[in-house]
N, C-alpha and C positions, 0 to 999 in steps of 0.2 A: 504494500500500500504506500503511495507516494503523496506527500502533503501537497505538492504542486498540482495534483489532479483534483484536490478538494475545491479549488476555486474559492468562492465566498461563503462556504458553509460555516455555520457557527460551531463553537466548541461542542455544544450538545449534539449536533449532527455528526461531527467527527467521531465522538464517542459512540454513537449508534452504529456508525459504519465500521467499527472494529478497533478503535483505539480504546483500550480498556483501562489504562491508567496513565498517570503523569509521566512515568518513565518511558512508556511507549510513545507518548506525545513528544517528549523531549528528543527521542531518537528520530522521529519523523522530521522534526524541525531541523535537527542537525544534518540529516540527509538532504533536506531541501536546500539548506545553506551551502552544502557542497556542490549543489547544482545551480548556484547563482542567486538563491533567495537571501533575504536579509532578515535577521531577528534583532529587534530593537525595542527599547522602551521610550515612549514619549512622555514628558512631564509637562502637564498643563494646569493652569489655574483659571479661576473665574471669580469675579467680584460683583457684588450687588447689595442692595438694601434689604433683600428678603432671603432668608436662609434656604428655604426650599427651592425658590426660583434659581438661586445661584447654583445649587447642586443639580437641578434639572438641566441647566445649560450644559453641564459636563456630561450628563447622561445622553443628551441629544448629540453632543460632539462625538462621543464614543460610537453611537449608532451611525453617525455620518462616516466616521473613519472605517467602520466595518463594511460599508457599502462602496467605498472607493475602489476604482479599478486597480487591480494589482495587489489588493490586500487579501492575503490567503488566510490569515488568522488574526483575530483581534480580541483582546480581553482587557477590560478596564476596571480599575478599582478606584472608588471615590472615598476620600477621607472626609470625616465630618467637618463641616464649616467652622471657621474661627471668626469670632465677632470682635471688632475693634472700632470704636468711634461710630457706631451704628452702621457699619459696613461689614458684610460677610465675605470671607474669602474661602473658597473650596479648592482642593487640590485633587488631581487624578494622575495615576500612573497607568499608562496604556501600553500593554505589551502587544506588539505586532510582528507578523511575519509577512514580508512583502515579496512579490515575485522577483524583484531586482532592486538594485541601488537607486535607479531613477525613480521608482515608485516611492521609496523612502524619502528621497530629496523632495519630491512633489508634496508629500505629506507635511514635511517640515515647512515648506514654503506656504502651503495653503492654511495650515492650522497654527503656525508660529508658536510651537511649544516653547516653554521656558528652557527646556533642555532635551537632548536626545542622547541616549546611550545605546551604542551598537553592541549587542551581546554576541552575535555570530554573523559572519565568519571572522576569524582573526586577521585574515589577509583578503584583499580584494584585487581582482584583475579585471580591467575594463578595456574593451576594444576602443579604437579611435571613434568609431561610429557611436558607441554607447556614451562616450565622453561628450561628443558633439550633441547628441540628443539631450543629455542632462543640461548642458550649457544653454541650448536653445530653449528648453523648458523653463529654466531659471530666468533667462532673459525675458521670455514671454510673461512669466508671473510678475516680474519687476515692472514691465511695461503696463500690465493691467492695474497694478497698485498705483503707479504713477498717474495713469489715465484717470482713475477714480478720484485721486486727490486733486489733480489739475482741473478736471471737469467741474468739480464742486467749488472752484475758486476762479473760474473764467467767465467772461461775458460770452454772448452767443457767437460773435464773429471769431473769437479765439477758439471756441469749442469746435466750430466747423473746420478751421485750419488744422487744429490738433487731430481731429478725427481722420482727416485725409492723410496726415503724416503717419499715424498709427496703422492705417490700412495699408499703406505702401510698405511699412516695416513688416507687417504680418505676411504680406504676399511674398516679400523677399525671404523671410524666415521659412515659409512653406516651400519655397523654391530650393533653398539650401537643404532642408530636410529631405526633400525628394530627389536631390541631385545624385548622380551616380559617381560623385567624386570620392565617396567613401563607401566601400562595399560592406555587406553583412559581416564578413570575417574581419573587418577593421582595416583592410588595406586600401590604399588609394588606387583608383582606376584612372586610366589615361583618357 
């Protein structure tokens, strides 16, 4: 049984499918990491004036992470909220197994955890194509955040001009991603 074949099944479904104990699950995770998967912990927090609502934000976040493309396993634990100055802070530790390093990078960019701890593998080897995909995804995420911030501080004429520039950048990025300059095995083509 291979963890990579599980897709987005929950831990309960994995257990039903034949993983009978933690030791067996750990073995599957290790085997998946030997095939390119990443095992990590994301540390996230949430703040708000209502204790339950603050903890519910983290529950929703864990559910969102579970549904992300490339997330093979997700288990989150939420610690009880701490109250200070009429503001609650809740913390969560989310254990994930992702299909590859790029998926883990995208989770970090999308959810902005306070910290990320890679548990496995100890070493990582990436092809040039994988590195380029990661960098293009990171660049796209950065552009999306910049776009959001800028659009909320621009007048209408500035927004139209900015939207056109972003469109051209996105088209160029898509062209780069689809180019045959880097092949699947990471070598450059002529």
